C-alpha positions as CSV (number, residue, x, y, z in Angstrom):
1,M,-0.1,0.0,0.0
2,R,1.0,3.9,-0.7
3,A,0.0,6.7,2.1
4,I,0.7,10.1,1.6
5,V,1.4,12.2,4.9
6,A,0.3,16.2,3.3
7,P,1.9,18.6,4.9
8,A,4.5,16.9,6.5
9,S,5.9,18.8,8.1
10,P,3.7,19.6,11.4
11,Q,4.7,17.3,14.4
12,T,2.0,15.2,13.9
13,G,3.1,14.7,10.2
14,K,6.0,13.7,11.5
15,A,4.8,11.4,14.1
16,V,2.4,9.8,11.4
17,I,5.7,9.0,9.1
18,T,7.8,8.0,11.9
19,A,5.0,5.2,12.8
20,L,4.6,4.0,9.5
21,L,8.4,3.4,9.0
22,Q,8.4,1.9,12.3
23,H,5.8,-0.4,12.0
24,T,4.6,-1.3,8.4
25,P,7.6,-2.2,6.6
26,T,5.2,-3.3,3.6
27,C,3.7,0.6,3.3
28,E,5.5,2.9,0.7
29,V,5.4,6.3,2.7
30,V,4.9,9.4,1.1
31,G,5.8,13.2,2.2
32,V,4.2,16.6,0.8
33,Y,6.6,19.5,1.5
34,R,6.8,23.4,0.5
35,N,10.5,23.4,0.7
36,L,12.0,19.6,0.4
37,G,14.9,21.4,2.0
38,K,13.5,20.5,5.3
39,V,12.8,16.9,4.8
40,P,14.5,15.3,8.3
41,A,17.4,13.0,6.8
42,A,16.2,9.9,8.8
43,F,13.4,10.2,6.4
44,A,14.9,11.5,3.5
45,N,17.4,7.8,3.9
46,H,14.6,5.2,4.2
47,P,14.2,2.8,1.2
48,S,10.4,2.9,2.0
49,F,9.9,7.3,2.0
50,T,9.4,9.3,-0.6
51,A,9.2,13.1,-0.6
52,V,7.5,15.3,-2.8
53,Q,7.0,19.0,-3.3
54,G,3.7,20.5,-3.0
55,D,1.6,22.8,-0.4
56,V,-1.8,22.4,0.5
57,A,-2.3,26.0,-0.2
58,D,-2.1,25.3,-3.6
59,G,-4.4,22.8,-4.6
60,R,-2.8,22.6,-8.2
61,S,0.5,21.2,-6.6
62,L,-0.9,18.1,-5.0
63,D,-0.9,15.1,-6.6
64,F,-2.3,11.9,-4.7
65,S,-2.8,9.5,-7.8
66,G,-1.4,6.2,-6.9
67,C,-1.9,6.7,-2.9
68,D,-4.4,4.3,-1.5
69,V,-4.9,6.6,1.6
70,V,-4.1,10.3,3.0
71,V,-3.3,11.4,6.3
72,T,-3.9,15.4,6.4
73,I,-3.4,18.0,9.0
74,S,-4.8,21.4,9.6
75,P,-1.1,23.9,9.4
76,P,-1.3,26.0,12.5
77,Q,-2.4,29.6,11.3
78,Y,-0.7,32.6,13.4
79,S,-0.7,35.0,10.5
80,S,-2.4,38.4,10.8
81,T,-2.8,39.1,7.3
82,T,-5.3,36.0,6.5
83,D,-8.7,34.6,7.9
84,P,-7.9,31.2,9.5
85,I,-11.2,29.8,9.4
86,A,-11.4,30.1,5.3
87,T,-7.8,29.4,4.9
88,A,-8.6,25.9,7.0
89,K,-11.9,25.6,4.9
90,Q,-9.8,26.1,1.4
91,I,-6.8,24.1,2.5
92,A,-9.2,21.1,3.2
93,E,-11.2,21.9,-0.1
94,N,-7.7,21.7,-1.9
95,V,-7.0,18.3,-0.3
96,K,-10.2,16.9,-1.0
97,A,-10.3,18.2,-4.5
98,A,-6.8,16.3,-4.6
99,V,-8.7,13.2,-3.6
100,L,-11.2,13.0,-6.0
101,R,-8.7,13.6,-9.1
102,A,-7.1,10.7,-8.0
103,S,-8.9,7.4,-8.4
104,S,-6.3,5.2,-6.1
105,V,-7.4,7.1,-2.7
106,K,-9.8,5.2,-0.8
107,R,-9.3,6.3,2.8
108,L,-8.9,9.6,4.2
109,V,-7.7,10.2,7.5
110,Y,-8.1,13.8,9.1
111,V,-5.7,14.4,12.1
112,S,-8.6,16.8,14.2
113,T,-9.2,18.2,18.0
114,V,-11.0,17.3,20.4
115,G,-14.2,20.1,20.4
116,G,-14.4,19.8,16.4
117,E,-17.6,19.2,16.3
118,H,-18.7,22.8,17.3
119,E,-19.4,24.7,14.5
120,S,-19.1,28.2,17.1
121,G,-17.5,29.2,20.7
122,T,-14.3,27.3,20.2
123,G,-12.2,29.9,18.7
124,E,-9.3,28.4,16.8
125,L,-11.0,25.0,16.9
126,L,-13.3,26.2,14.4
127,T,-9.9,25.4,11.7
128,N,-10.6,21.6,12.8
129,H,-14.5,22.0,12.2
130,V,-14.6,23.4,8.7
131,A,-12.0,20.8,7.7
132,E,-13.6,18.0,8.9
133,E,-17.2,19.3,7.6
134,T,-15.5,19.4,4.4
135,L,-13.4,16.7,4.1
136,K,-16.2,14.1,5.8
137,D,-17.3,13.1,2.1
138,A,-14.3,13.2,0.5
139,T,-14.0,9.3,-0.4
140,S,-15.8,6.3,0.8
141,E,-13.5,5.5,3.9
142,V,-13.0,8.9,5.7
143,V,-11.8,9.0,9.9
144,L,-11.6,11.3,11.7
145,V,-9.0,11.5,14.9
146,R,-10.2,14.2,17.2
147,C,-6.8,14.5,19.2
148,A,-7.2,15.8,23.2
149,Y,-4.6,18.9,23.8
150,F,-1.4,18.1,22.8
151,M,1.2,17.3,25.8
152,Q,3.9,18.7,23.4
153,N,2.4,22.0,23.9
154,W,4.7,22.4,27.0
155,A,7.4,22.3,25.0
156,S,8.0,26.2,24.9
157,A,8.0,25.9,28.8
158,I,11.4,23.9,28.7
159,S,13.9,27.0,28.4
160,T,12.3,28.6,31.9
161,V,11.3,25.3,33.6
162,T,15.0,24.3,33.0
163,S,16.4,28.0,34.1
164,D,17.8,28.6,37.2
165,T,14.5,29.6,38.5
166,P,12.6,26.9,37.2
167,R,9.0,28.0,36.6
168,F,6.3,28.1,33.9
169,S,3.1,29.3,32.9
170,S,-0.2,27.7,32.4
171,V,-3.9,28.9,31.0
172,I,-5.3,25.8,32.1
173,T,-7.5,27.0,35.5
174,P,-8.3,26.7,38.3
175,E,-5.1,24.5,38.9
176,D,-6.8,21.0,39.7
177,F,-9.1,21.2,36.7
178,E,-8.2,18.4,34.6
179,I,-8.6,18.0,30.8
180,P,-7.0,15.1,28.8
181,M,-3.9,15.3,27.1
182,V,-2.0,13.5,24.8
183,S,1.2,12.8,23.3
184,V,2.2,13.4,19.5
185,K,3.7,10.0,19.4
186,D,0.4,8.4,20.7
187,I,-1.5,10.3,17.5
188,G,1.6,9.1,15.2
189,K,0.7,5.6,15.8
190,V,-3.0,5.7,16.1
191,C,-3.1,7.6,12.9
192,A,-0.8,5.5,11.0
193,A,-2.9,2.8,12.3
194,E,-6.0,3.7,11.0
195,A,-4.6,4.6,7.8
196,T,-2.9,1.2,7.5
197,A,-6.4,0.3,8.0
198,V,-7.4,1.0,4.4
199,G,-10.2,-1.0,3.1
200,A,-11.2,-2.3,6.3
201,P,-15.1,-1.7,7.2
202,L,-16.1,1.6,9.1
203,D,-19.3,1.2,11.0
204,V,-20.2,4.6,10.4
205,H,-19.4,7.4,7.8
206,P,-17.3,9.2,8.9
207,Y,-15.7,7.4,11.6
208,V,-15.2,9.2,14.1
209,F,-13.3,8.9,17.9
210,E,-11.5,10.5,20.3
211,L,-7.7,10.3,21.3
212,H,-6.8,10.7,24.8
213,G,-3.9,10.2,26.7
214,S,-3.1,7.5,29.3
215,Q,-4.8,10.1,32.1
216,W,-6.2,13.0,32.6
217,Y,-4.0,16.0,33.8
218,S,-4.5,19.2,36.0
219,T,-2.0,22.1,36.1
220,N,-0.6,21.1,38.9
221,D,0.1,17.6,37.4
222,V,2.2,19.2,35.1
223,K,4.2,21.2,37.7
224,K,4.8,17.1,39.3
225,A,5.6,16.1,36.3
226,F,8.5,18.5,35.8
227,E,9.4,18.3,38.6
228,E,9.8,15.1,38.3
229,V,11.9,15.0,35.3
230,I,14.8,18.0,36.3
231,Q,14.8,16.7,40.1
232,K,13.9,20.7,41.9
233,P,11.1,22.4,42.7
234,V,8.8,24.2,39.9
235,H,6.7,27.5,40.2
236,V,3.7,27.7,38.6
237,D,2.6,31.6,36.8
238,L,-1.2,30.9,36.6
239,V,-3.1,33.4,33.3
240,T,-6.4,34.1,34.7
241,Q,-8.9,34.1,31.9
242,D,-9.1,37.8,32.9
243,E,-5.3,37.7,31.9
244,L,-5.5,35.1,28.7
245,R,-5.7,38.1,26.1
246,S,-2.3,39.8,27.4
247,H,-0.8,36.1,27.5
248,F,-1.5,35.3,24.1
249,G,-1.0,38.9,22.9
250,A,2.7,38.8,23.9
251,F,3.6,36.4,21.3
252,I,1.3,36.2,18.7
253,P,-1.2,38.8,16.7
254,P,-3.6,40.4,18.2
255,V,-6.5,39.3,16.0
256,V,-5.0,35.5,16.4
257,A,-5.0,35.9,20.3
258,D,-8.3,36.4,20.4
259,S,-9.3,33.5,19.1
260,F,-7.0,31.2,21.3
261,V,-8.6,33.2,24.0
262,E,-12.1,32.1,22.6
263,M,-10.6,28.3,22.3
264,T,-8.9,28.3,26.1
265,R,-12.3,29.6,27.3
266,S,-13.9,27.0,25.5
267,F,-12.5,24.0,27.2
268,L,-12.1,25.5,30.5
269,P,-15.0,25.1,33.4
270,G,-18.5,26.5,31.9
271,G,-17.2,26.0,28.4
272,C,-18.9,24.5,25.5
273,A,-15.9,22.2,24.7
274,M,-15.4,21.0,28.3
275,P,-13.7,18.0,28.5
276,R,-16.5,15.3,30.0
277,K,-15.0,12.0,30.9
278,E,-18.4,10.4,30.5
279,G,-19.8,11.2,27.1
280,D,-21.5,8.7,24.4
281,G,-18.4,9.0,21.5
282,E,-15.8,6.6,21.5
283,V,-12.6,7.4,23.2
284,R,-9.4,5.7,22.9
285,L,-6.3,5.9,25.1
286,G,-2.7,6.1,24.4
287,T,0.2,4.9,26.5
288,E,2.8,8.0,26.7
289,T,2.6,9.6,30.0
290,L,3.5,13.6,30.7
291,V,6.6,12.3,32.5
292,D,7.5,10.3,29.1
293,A,7.0,13.4,26.8
294,F,8.6,15.8,28.9
295,R,12.0,13.8,29.3
296,E,11.7,13.0,25.4
297,M,11.5,17.0,24.6
298,L,14.4,17.7,27.2
299,Q,16.3,15.6,24.8
300,D,15.5,17.1,21.6
């Protein structure tokens, strides 16, 4: 079989490719890159991997012919000059058109997010919602993997946690409020498994499930995980809901910051996408813990 990952550069794309190459030796893997100079050496030197030039923002550059399955991701939208929702929709339409042009594609796996079912009130997560709506009928087999909060979102805290005065900021409040978190490594493994199951019957169309980690975590748990890894006390700077805009505005454009504020509020207590441990939908669990993820981040 032949699987194509588009785009291949995001961390989730890399994780899917890694899992496919490690665990499915009979699978030919294709990665779509805007810049072929950014293909990781470990991929470029693998006999089952091929890198091709293409851009999900340019539908004419996408060629999925000969591929059995497409794994796709909505790349992050941090630019202040574009409408993130419209851009995500256009990218999804480009991917869908490429799938339709390639009569060989039987399955599409979309890496989405918990909360992707909501059509309003979730800020930046709406990029995933519009992509889901666009891609849900792209081919005969469509799998939507709604991933929990990425453990790798804490990577930005590594520099301050490993400083002389270890500390990190958290927007997850109150500090004992738990949410599901999942590692990118688990996302890669699960999405790769879904990709290689092409042809297997799906109970519903599209087939949707949530992907969580091995347990739920609060800010207090994040603190404990950091302390276990660095073997030092760590201070937490809690970002209250009233402080969210100034917090995000310090490192992303104001228009995008507003979207991140709404997104964050949506999964905090009282929000429309607040996680619930008991629900009707299917939930799968990864195996990586926060401590596992933090140790890997420190090694990178």
